PyMOL Python script that loads the backbone (N, CA, C, O; Angstrom):
from pymol import cmd

cmd.read_pdbstr("""\
ATOM      1  N   MET A   1     -21.514   9.002  -4.489  1.00  0.00           N
ATOM      2  CA  MET A   1     -20.269   9.227  -3.801  1.00  0.00           C
ATOM      3  C   MET A   1     -20.079  10.730  -3.671  1.00  0.00           C
ATOM      4  O   MET A   1     -20.141  11.461  -4.660  1.00  0.00           O
ATOM      5  N   GLY A   2     -19.847  11.186  -2.446  1.00  0.00           N
ATOM      6  CA  GLY A   2     -19.643  12.600  -2.213  1.00  0.00           C
ATOM      7  C   GLY A   2     -18.237  13.029  -2.560  1.00  0.00           C
ATOM      8  O   GLY A   2     -17.374  12.212  -2.881  1.00  0.00           O
ATOM      9  N   ILE A   3     -18.025  14.326  -2.488  1.00  0.00           N
ATOM     10  CA  ILE A   3     -16.693  14.869  -2.786  1.00  0.00           C
ATOM     11  C   ILE A   3     -15.684  14.352  -1.789  1.00  0.00           C
ATOM     12  O   ILE A   3     -14.550  14.042  -2.153  1.00  0.00           O
ATOM     13  N   ARG A   4     -16.085  14.256  -0.533  1.00  0.00           N
ATOM     14  CA  ARG A   4     -15.166  13.793   0.512  1.00  0.00           C
ATOM     15  C   ARG A   4     -14.728  12.347   0.257  1.00  0.00           C
ATOM     16  O   ARG A   4     -13.546  12.023   0.373  1.00  0.00           O
ATOM     17  N   ASN A   5     -15.687  11.479  -0.092  1.00  0.00           N
ATOM     18  CA  ASN A   5     -15.353  10.082  -0.389  1.00  0.00           C
ATOM     19  C   ASN A   5     -14.521   9.975  -1.662  1.00  0.00           C
ATOM     20  O   ASN A   5     -13.597   9.165  -1.735  1.00  0.00           O
ATOM     21  N   GLY A   6     -14.843  10.782  -2.657  1.00  0.00           N
ATOM     22  CA  GLY A   6     -14.076  10.765  -3.903  1.00  0.00           C
ATOM     23  C   GLY A   6     -12.640  11.200  -3.673  1.00  0.00           C
ATOM     24  O   GLY A   6     -11.707  10.613  -4.221  1.00  0.00           O
ATOM     25  N   ARG A   7     -12.469  12.226  -2.864  1.00  0.00           N
ATOM     26  CA  ARG A   7     -11.117  12.706  -2.554  1.00  0.00           C
ATOM     27  C   ARG A   7     -10.345  11.644  -1.771  1.00  0.00           C
ATOM     28  O   ARG A   7      -9.164  11.410  -2.026  1.00  0.00           O
ATOM     29  N   ARG A   8     -11.024  11.005  -0.819  1.00  0.00           N
ATOM     30  CA  ARG A   8     -10.373   9.965  -0.019  1.00  0.00           C
ATOM     31  C   ARG A   8      -9.938   8.805  -0.904  1.00  0.00           C
ATOM     32  O   ARG A   8      -8.841   8.272  -0.741  1.00  0.00           O
ATOM     33  N   GLN A   9     -10.796   8.417  -1.838  1.00  0.00           N
ATOM     34  CA  GLN A   9     -10.450   7.320  -2.740  1.00  0.00           C
ATOM     35  C   GLN A   9      -9.300   7.717  -3.662  1.00  0.00           C
ATOM     36  O   GLN A   9      -8.410   6.907  -3.921  1.00  0.00           O
ATOM     37  N   ALA A  10      -9.309   8.940  -4.155  1.00  0.00           N
ATOM     38  CA  ALA A  10      -8.228   9.402  -5.035  1.00  0.00           C
ATOM     39  C   ALA A  10      -6.900   9.412  -4.293  1.00  0.00           C
ATOM     40  O   ALA A  10      -5.880   8.995  -4.842  1.00  0.00           O
ATOM     41  N   VAL A  11      -6.903   9.880  -3.057  1.00  0.00           N
ATOM     42  CA  VAL A  11      -5.667   9.892  -2.264  1.00  0.00           C
ATOM     43  C   VAL A  11      -5.205   8.469  -1.990  1.00  0.00           C
ATOM     44  O   VAL A  11      -4.010   8.179  -2.052  1.00  0.00           O
ATOM     45  N   SER A  12      -6.141   7.585  -1.691  1.00  0.00           N
ATOM     46  CA  SER A  12      -5.805   6.189  -1.439  1.00  0.00           C
ATOM     47  C   SER A  12      -5.154   5.548  -2.665  1.00  0.00           C
ATOM     48  O   SER A  12      -4.149   4.849  -2.543  1.00  0.00           O
ATOM     49  N   LEU A  13      -5.728   5.787  -3.842  1.00  0.00           N
ATOM     50  CA  LEU A  13      -5.159   5.237  -5.075  1.00  0.00           C
ATOM     51  C   LEU A  13      -3.795   5.834  -5.364  1.00  0.00           C
ATOM     52  O   LEU A  13      -2.898   5.128  -5.826  1.00  0.00           O
ATOM     53  N   LEU A  14      -3.623   7.114  -5.102  1.00  0.00           N
ATOM     54  CA  LEU A  14      -2.330   7.768  -5.316  1.00  0.00           C
ATOM     55  C   LEU A  14      -1.264   7.193  -4.396  1.00  0.00           C
ATOM     56  O   LEU A  14      -0.126   6.982  -4.814  1.00  0.00           O
ATOM     57  N   VAL A  15      -1.628   6.940  -3.150  1.00  0.00           N
ATOM     58  CA  VAL A  15      -0.675   6.348  -2.197  1.00  0.00           C
ATOM     59  C   VAL A  15      -0.306   4.936  -2.625  1.00  0.00           C
ATOM     60  O   VAL A  15       0.868   4.565  -2.598  1.00  0.00           O
ATOM     61  N   TRP A  16      -1.310   4.136  -3.023  1.00  0.00           N
ATOM     62  CA  TRP A  16      -1.025   2.779  -3.505  1.00  0.00           C
ATOM     63  C   TRP A  16      -0.094   2.807  -4.714  1.00  0.00           C
ATOM     64  O   TRP A  16       0.865   2.040  -4.794  1.00  0.00           O
ATOM     65  N   TRP A  17      -0.392   3.702  -5.650  1.00  0.00           N
ATOM     66  CA  TRP A  17       0.430   3.812  -6.855  1.00  0.00           C
ATOM     67  C   TRP A  17       1.873   4.177  -6.492  1.00  0.00           C
ATOM     68  O   TRP A  17       2.816   3.599  -7.033  1.00  0.00           O
ATOM     69  N   ALA A  18       2.041   5.130  -5.581  1.00  0.00           N
ATOM     70  CA  ALA A  18       3.390   5.536  -5.169  1.00  0.00           C
ATOM     71  C   ALA A  18       4.127   4.394  -4.474  1.00  0.00           C
ATOM     72  O   ALA A  18       5.315   4.179  -4.718  1.00  0.00           O
ATOM     73  N   LEU A  19       3.427   3.665  -3.613  1.00  0.00           N
ATOM     74  CA  LEU A  19       4.070   2.551  -2.912  1.00  0.00           C
ATOM     75  C   LEU A  19       4.473   1.424  -3.873  1.00  0.00           C
ATOM     76  O   LEU A  19       5.565   0.868  -3.761  1.00  0.00           O
ATOM     77  N   VAL A  20       3.596   1.098  -4.803  1.00  0.00           N
ATOM     78  CA  VAL A  20       3.921   0.046  -5.776  1.00  0.00           C
ATOM     79  C   VAL A  20       5.077   0.500  -6.657  1.00  0.00           C
ATOM     80  O   VAL A  20       5.953  -0.302  -6.982  1.00  0.00           O
ATOM     81  N   THR A  21       5.096   1.767  -7.048  1.00  0.00           N
ATOM     82  CA  THR A  21       6.212   2.300  -7.833  1.00  0.00           C
ATOM     83  C   THR A  21       7.519   2.171  -7.058  1.00  0.00           C
ATOM     84  O   THR A  21       8.536   1.743  -7.603  1.00  0.00           O
ATOM     85  N   LEU A  22       7.481   2.544  -5.789  1.00  0.00           N
ATOM     86  CA  LEU A  22       8.681   2.439  -4.951  1.00  0.00           C
ATOM     87  C   LEU A  22       9.165   0.998  -4.836  1.00  0.00           C
ATOM     88  O   LEU A  22      10.363   0.731  -4.924  1.00  0.00           O
ATOM     89  N   VAL A  23       8.235   0.075  -4.639  1.00  0.00           N
ATOM     90  CA  VAL A  23       8.608  -1.341  -4.533  1.00  0.00           C
ATOM     91  C   VAL A  23       9.245  -1.825  -5.837  1.00  0.00           C
ATOM     92  O   VAL A  23      10.235  -2.555  -5.806  1.00  0.00           O
ATOM     93  N   LEU A  24       8.690  -1.429  -6.968  1.00  0.00           N
ATOM     94  CA  LEU A  24       9.251  -1.854  -8.251  1.00  0.00           C
ATOM     95  C   LEU A  24      10.643  -1.257  -8.478  1.00  0.00           C
ATOM     96  O   LEU A  24      11.534  -1.942  -8.979  1.00  0.00           O
ATOM     97  N   VAL A  25      10.833  -0.002  -8.117  1.00  0.00           N
ATOM     98  CA  VAL A  25      12.149   0.630  -8.261  1.00  0.00           C
ATOM     99  C   VAL A  25      13.160  -0.073  -7.365  1.00  0.00           C
ATOM    100  O   VAL A  25      14.270  -0.386  -7.796  1.00  0.00           O
ATOM    101  N   LEU A  26      12.773  -0.320  -6.117  1.00  0.00           N
ATOM    102  CA  LEU A  26      13.688  -0.994  -5.186  1.00  0.00           C
ATOM    103  C   LEU A  26      13.984  -2.426  -5.631  1.00  0.00           C
ATOM    104  O   LEU A  26      15.119  -2.888  -5.517  1.00  0.00           O
ATOM    105  N   ALA A  27      12.982  -3.121  -6.131  1.00  0.00           N
ATOM    106  CA  ALA A  27      13.205  -4.488  -6.619  1.00  0.00           C
ATOM    107  C   ALA A  27      14.161  -4.485  -7.802  1.00  0.00           C
ATOM    108  O   ALA A  27      15.006  -5.372  -7.916  1.00  0.00           O
ATOM    109  N   GLY A  28      14.038  -3.509  -8.677  1.00  0.00           N
ATOM    110  CA  GLY A  28      14.964  -3.397  -9.798  1.00  0.00           C
ATOM    111  C   GLY A  28      16.383  -3.097  -9.337  1.00  0.00           C
ATOM    112  O   GLY A  28      17.346  -3.631  -9.887  1.00  0.00           O
ATOM    113  N   ALA A  29      16.511  -2.238  -8.321  1.00  0.00           N
ATOM    114  CA  ALA A  29      17.836  -1.905  -7.803  1.00  0.00           C
ATOM    115  C   ALA A  29      18.486  -3.100  -7.109  1.00  0.00           C
ATOM    116  O   ALA A  29      19.683  -3.343  -7.265  1.00  0.00           O
ATOM    117  N   VAL A  30      17.689  -3.843  -6.342  1.00  0.00           N
ATOM    118  CA  VAL A  30      18.218  -5.001  -5.616  1.00  0.00           C
ATOM    119  C   VAL A  30      18.659  -6.097  -6.583  1.00  0.00           C
ATOM    120  O   VAL A  30      19.681  -6.746  -6.359  1.00  0.00           O
ATOM    121  N   THR A  31      17.906  -6.304  -7.641  1.00  0.00           N
ATOM    122  CA  THR A  31      18.237  -7.374  -8.584  1.00  0.00           C
ATOM    123  C   THR A  31      19.244  -6.939  -9.644  1.00  0.00           C
ATOM    124  O   THR A  31      19.697  -7.755 -10.447  1.00  0.00           O
ATOM    125  N   GLY A  32      19.589  -5.664  -9.646  1.00  0.00           N
ATOM    126  CA  GLY A  32      20.569  -5.179 -10.604  1.00  0.00           C
ATOM    127  C   GLY A  32      19.998  -4.970 -11.998  1.00  0.00           C
ATOM    128  O   GLY A  32      20.758  -4.823 -12.955  1.00  0.00           O
ATOM    129  N   GLN A  33      18.703  -4.955 -12.130  1.00  0.00           N
ATOM    130  CA  GLN A  33      18.058  -4.744 -13.425  1.00  0.00           C
ATOM    131  C   GLN A  33      17.995  -3.249 -13.723  1.00  0.00           C
ATOM    132  O   GLN A  33      17.688  -2.453 -12.836  1.00  0.00           O
ATOM    133  N   PRO A  34      18.280  -2.867 -14.951  1.00  0.00           N
ATOM    134  CA  PRO A  34      18.177  -1.449 -15.290  1.00  0.00           C
ATOM    135  C   PRO A  34      16.698  -1.045 -15.415  1.00  0.00           C
ATOM    136  O   PRO A  34      15.998  -1.503 -16.319  1.00  0.00           O
ATOM    137  N   VAL A  35      16.240  -0.196 -14.513  1.00  0.00           N
ATOM    138  CA  VAL A  35      14.846   0.243 -14.533  1.00  0.00           C
ATOM    139  C   VAL A  35      14.805   1.765 -14.550  1.00  0.00           C
ATOM    140  O   VAL A  35      15.719   2.433 -14.068  1.00  0.00           O
ATOM    141  N   THR A  36      13.738   2.290 -15.107  1.00  0.00           N
ATOM    142  CA  THR A  36      13.532   3.734 -15.068  1.00  0.00           C
ATOM    143  C   THR A  36      12.335   4.022 -14.175  1.00  0.00           C
ATOM    144  O   THR A  36      11.457   3.176 -14.001  1.00  0.00           O
ATOM    145  N   LEU A  37      12.311   5.200 -13.621  1.00  0.00           N
ATOM    146  CA  LEU A  37      11.198   5.589 -12.775  1.00  0.00           C
ATOM    147  C   LEU A  37       9.899   5.619 -13.588  1.00  0.00           C
ATOM    148  O   LEU A  37       8.846   5.214 -13.096  1.00  0.00           O
ATOM    149  N   LEU A  38       9.977   6.095 -14.822  1.00  0.00           N
ATOM    150  CA  LEU A  38       8.790   6.144 -15.678  1.00  0.00           C
ATOM    151  C   LEU A  38       8.262   4.737 -15.962  1.00  0.00           C
ATOM    152  O   LEU A  38       7.053   4.509 -15.925  1.00  0.00           O
ATOM    153  N   GLY A  39       9.153   3.805 -16.242  1.00  0.00           N
ATOM    154  CA  GLY A  39       8.732   2.427 -16.496  1.00  0.00           C
ATOM    155  C   GLY A  39       8.083   1.801 -15.268  1.00  0.00           C
ATOM    156  O   GLY A  39       7.065   1.118 -15.379  1.00  0.00           O
ATOM    157  N   CYS A  40       8.667   2.032 -14.108  1.00  0.00           N
ATOM    158  CA  CYS A  40       8.097   1.491 -12.875  1.00  0.00           C
ATOM    159  C   CYS A  40       6.758   2.146 -12.557  1.00  0.00           C
ATOM    160  O   CYS A  40       5.830   1.476 -12.106  1.00  0.00           O
ATOM    161  N   ALA A  41       6.654   3.448 -12.790  1.00  0.00           N
ATOM    162  CA  ALA A  41       5.405   4.155 -12.525  1.00  0.00           C
ATOM    163  C   ALA A  41       4.295   3.663 -13.449  1.00  0.00           C
ATOM    164  O   ALA A  41       3.146   3.527 -13.028  1.00  0.00           O
ATOM    165  N   THR A  42       4.636   3.399 -14.696  1.00  0.00           N
ATOM    166  CA  THR A  42       3.655   2.891 -15.651  1.00  0.00           C
ATOM    167  C   THR A  42       3.204   1.484 -15.259  1.00  0.00           C
ATOM    168  O   THR A  42       2.012   1.178 -15.297  1.00  0.00           O
ATOM    169  N   SER A  43       4.143   0.644 -14.889  1.00  0.00           N
ATOM    170  CA  SER A  43       3.803  -0.715 -14.453  1.00  0.00           C
ATOM    171  C   SER A  43       2.956  -0.681 -13.189  1.00  0.00           C
ATOM    172  O   SER A  43       2.007  -1.453 -13.053  1.00  0.00           O
ATOM    173  N   ALA A  44       3.295   0.209 -12.270  1.00  0.00           N
ATOM    174  CA  ALA A  44       2.530   0.338 -11.035  1.00  0.00           C
ATOM    175  C   ALA A  44       1.110   0.798 -11.333  1.00  0.00           C
ATOM    176  O   ALA A  44       0.158   0.322 -10.715  1.00  0.00           O
ATOM    177  N   LEU A  45       0.967   1.715 -12.270  1.00  0.00           N
ATOM    178  CA  LEU A  45      -0.363   2.191 -12.655  1.00  0.00           C
ATOM    179  C   LEU A  45      -1.199   1.035 -13.184  1.00  0.00           C
ATOM    180  O   LEU A  45      -2.375   0.905 -12.844  1.00  0.00           O
ATOM    181  N   PHE A  46      -0.594   0.202 -14.011  1.00  0.00           N
ATOM    182  CA  PHE A  46      -1.289  -0.964 -14.552  1.00  0.00           C
ATOM    183  C   PHE A  46      -1.692  -1.924 -13.426  1.00  0.00           C
ATOM    184  O   PHE A  46      -2.825  -2.404 -13.402  1.00  0.00           O
ATOM    185  N   LEU A  47      -0.784  -2.203 -12.506  1.00  0.00           N
ATOM    186  CA  LEU A  47      -1.074  -3.128 -11.407  1.00  0.00           C
ATOM    187  C   LEU A  47      -2.192  -2.600 -10.514  1.00  0.00           C
ATOM    188  O   LEU A  47      -3.075  -3.358 -10.112  1.00  0.00           O
ATOM    189  N   VAL A  48      -2.160  -1.317 -10.205  1.00  0.00           N
ATOM    190  CA  VAL A  48      -3.204  -0.724  -9.363  1.00  0.00           C
ATOM    191  C   VAL A  48      -4.542  -0.744 -10.096  1.00  0.00           C
ATOM    192  O   VAL A  48      -5.574  -1.022  -9.485  1.00  0.00           O
ATOM    193  N   ALA A  49      -4.541  -0.457 -11.383  1.00  0.00           N
ATOM    194  CA  ALA A  49      -5.785  -0.467 -12.162  1.00  0.00           C
ATOM    195  C   ALA A  49      -6.382  -1.872 -12.212  1.00  0.00           C
ATOM    196  O   ALA A  49      -7.592  -2.031 -12.054  1.00  0.00           O
ATOM    197  N   VAL A  50      -5.562  -2.878 -12.427  1.00  0.00           N
ATOM    198  CA  VAL A  50      -6.051  -4.262 -12.452  1.00  0.00           C
ATOM    199  C   VAL A  50      -6.583  -4.654 -11.079  1.00  0.00           C
ATOM    200  O   VAL A  50      -7.626  -5.300 -10.975  1.00  0.00           O
ATOM    201  N   GLY A  51      -5.878  -4.268 -10.038  1.00  0.00           N
ATOM    202  CA  GLY A  51      -6.331  -4.567  -8.679  1.00  0.00           C
ATOM    203  C   GLY A  51      -7.669  -3.919  -8.362  1.00  0.00           C
ATOM    204  O   GLY A  51      -8.551  -4.556  -7.785  1.00  0.00           O
ATOM    205  N   GLU A  52      -7.822  -2.657  -8.737  1.00  0.00           N
ATOM    206  CA  GLU A  52      -9.086  -1.961  -8.496  1.00  0.00           C
ATOM    207  C   GLU A  52     -10.216  -2.547  -9.331  1.00  0.00           C
ATOM    208  O   GLU A  52     -11.349  -2.645  -8.859  1.00  0.00           O
ATOM    209  N   ALA A  53      -9.919  -2.935 -10.563  1.00  0.00           N
ATOM    210  CA  ALA A  53     -10.941  -3.565 -11.400  1.00  0.00           C
ATOM    211  C   ALA A  53     -11.376  -4.900 -10.791  1.00  0.00           C
ATOM    212  O   ALA A  53     -12.564  -5.221 -10.783  1.00  0.00           O
ATOM    213  N   GLY A  54     -10.435  -5.660 -10.292  1.00  0.00           N
ATOM    214  CA  GLY A  54     -10.761  -6.927  -9.641  1.00  0.00           C
ATOM    215  C   GLY A  54     -11.593  -6.716  -8.386  1.00  0.00           C
ATOM    216  O   GLY A  54     -12.530  -7.468  -8.117  1.00  0.00           O
ATOM    217  N   HIS A  55     -11.246  -5.695  -7.625  1.00  0.00           N
ATOM    218  CA  HIS A  55     -12.007  -5.385  -6.417  1.00  0.00           C
ATOM    219  C   HIS A  55     -13.439  -4.975  -6.774  1.00  0.00           C
ATOM    220  O   HIS A  55     -14.389  -5.401  -6.119  1.00  0.00           O
ATOM    221  N   GLY A  56     -13.590  -4.155  -7.806  1.00  0.00           N
ATOM    222  CA  GLY A  56     -14.917  -3.743  -8.244  1.00  0.00           C
ATOM    223  C   GLY A  56     -15.741  -4.919  -8.738  1.00  0.00           C
ATOM    224  O   GLY A  56     -16.932  -5.016  -8.439  1.00  0.00           O
ATOM    225  N   LEU A  57     -15.118  -5.810  -9.489  1.00  0.00           N
ATOM    226  CA  LEU A  57     -15.802  -7.004  -9.976  1.00  0.00           C
ATOM    227  C   LEU A  57     -16.235  -7.897  -8.814  1.00  0.00           C
ATOM    228  O   LEU A  57     -17.345  -8.429  -8.815  1.00  0.00           O
ATOM    229  N   ARG A  58     -15.368  -8.058  -7.837  1.00  0.00           N
ATOM    230  CA  ARG A  58     -15.697  -8.878  -6.674  1.00  0.00           C
ATOM    231  C   ARG A  58     -16.894  -8.285  -5.915  1.00  0.00           C
ATOM    232  O   ARG A  58     -17.782  -9.022  -5.485  1.00  0.00           O
ATOM    233  N   GLN A  59     -16.916  -6.958  -5.751  1.00  0.00           N
ATOM    234  CA  GLN A  59     -18.053  -6.315  -5.083  1.00  0.00           C
ATOM    235  C   GLN A  59     -19.333  -6.485  -5.898  1.00  0.00           C
ATOM    236  O   GLN A  59     -20.394  -6.760  -5.338  1.00  0.00           O
ATOM    237  N   TRP A  60     -19.238  -6.324  -7.203  1.00  0.00           N
ATOM    238  CA  TRP A  60     -20.399  -6.465  -8.075  1.00  0.00           C
ATOM    239  C   TRP A  60     -20.962  -7.882  -7.992  1.00  0.00           C
ATOM    240  O   TRP A  60     -22.174  -8.070  -7.883  1.00  0.00           O
ATOM    241  N   LEU A  61     -20.075  -8.875  -8.045  1.00  0.00           N
ATOM    242  CA  LEU A  61     -20.525 -10.267  -7.949  1.00  0.00           C
ATOM    243  C   LEU A  61     -21.157 -10.547  -6.600  1.00  0.00           C
ATOM    244  O   LEU A  61     -22.157 -11.260  -6.514  1.00  0.00           O
ATOM    245  N   ARG A  62     -20.584  -9.996  -5.555  1.00  0.00           N
ATOM    246  CA  ARG A  62     -21.145 -10.209  -4.216  1.00  0.00           C
ATOM    247  C   ARG A  62     -22.558  -9.620  -4.129  1.00  0.00           C
ATOM    248  O   ARG A  62     -23.443 -10.218  -3.517  1.00  0.00           O
ATOM    249  N   ARG A  63     -22.767  -8.452  -4.739  1.00  0.00           N
ATOM    250  CA  ARG A  63     -24.108  -7.848  -4.744  1.00  0.00           C
ATOM    251  C   ARG A  63     -25.070  -8.678  -5.591  1.00  0.00           C
ATOM    252  O   ARG A  63     -26.216  -8.887  -5.192  1.00  0.00           O
ATOM    253  N   ARG A  64     -24.623  -9.152  -6.752  1.00  0.00           N
ATOM    254  CA  ARG A  64     -25.487  -9.969  -7.626  1.00  0.00           C
ATOM    255  C   ARG A  64     -25.878 -11.272  -6.955  1.00  0.00           C
ATOM    256  O   ARG A  64     -27.039 -11.675  -7.017  1.00  0.00           O
ATOM    257  N   ILE A  65     -24.935 -11.931  -6.320  1.00  0.00           N
ATOM    258  CA  ILE A  65     -25.214 -13.204  -5.650  1.00  0.00           C
ATOM    259  C   ILE A  65     -26.125 -12.963  -4.450  1.00  0.00           C
ATOM    260  O   ILE A  65     -26.992 -13.783  -4.148  1.00  0.00           O
ATOM    261  N   GLY A  66     -25.929 -11.854  -3.779  1.00  0.00           N
ATOM    262  CA  GLY A  66     -26.771 -11.534  -2.625  1.00  0.00           C
ATOM    263  C   GLY A  66     -28.232 -11.334  -3.016  1.00  0.00           C
ATOM    264  O   GLY A  66     -29.125 -11.689  -2.247  1.00  0.00           O
ATOM    265  N   ARG A  67     -28.491 -10.773  -4.193  1.00  0.00           N
ATOM    266  CA  ARG A  67     -29.871 -10.579  -4.659  1.00  0.00           C
ATOM    267  C   ARG A  67     -30.536 -11.892  -5.052  1.00  0.00           C
ATOM    268  O   ARG A  67     -31.749 -12.046  -4.910  1.00  0.00           O
ATOM    269  N   ALA A  68     -29.738 -12.840  -5.547  1.00  0.00           N
ATOM    270  CA  ALA A  68     -30.298 -14.106  -6.038  1.00  0.00           C
ATOM    271  C   ALA A  68     -30.766 -15.003  -4.891  1.00  0.00           C
ATOM    272  O   ALA A  68     -31.593 -15.890  -5.102  1.00  0.00           O
ATOM    273  N   ARG A  69     -30.264 -14.791  -3.722  1.00  0.00           N
ATOM    274  CA  ARG A  69     -30.631 -15.665  -2.576  1.00  0.00           C
ATOM    275  C   ARG A  69     -31.937 -15.301  -1.979  1.00  0.00           C
ATOM    276  O   ARG A  69     -32.375 -15.935  -1.019  1.00  0.00           O
TER     277      ARG A  69
END
""", "prot")
cmd.dss("prot")
cmd.show_as("cartoon", "prot")
cmd.util.cbc("prot")
cmd.orient("prot")
């Protein structure tokens, strides 16, 4: 992975994290739940990390299955 691709991926993850954080903050405000920005940011980080891990696993499995055929 080149620097350009690494930077693009980092920006993409940062944007996803910010959007998920915003959604969690807004969901807390709409439902009247007391939320903090730090708590939402931490939860968003966890959700993005799990999503990326799942995506990586799916790609890995697709490559493994492709070799077996």
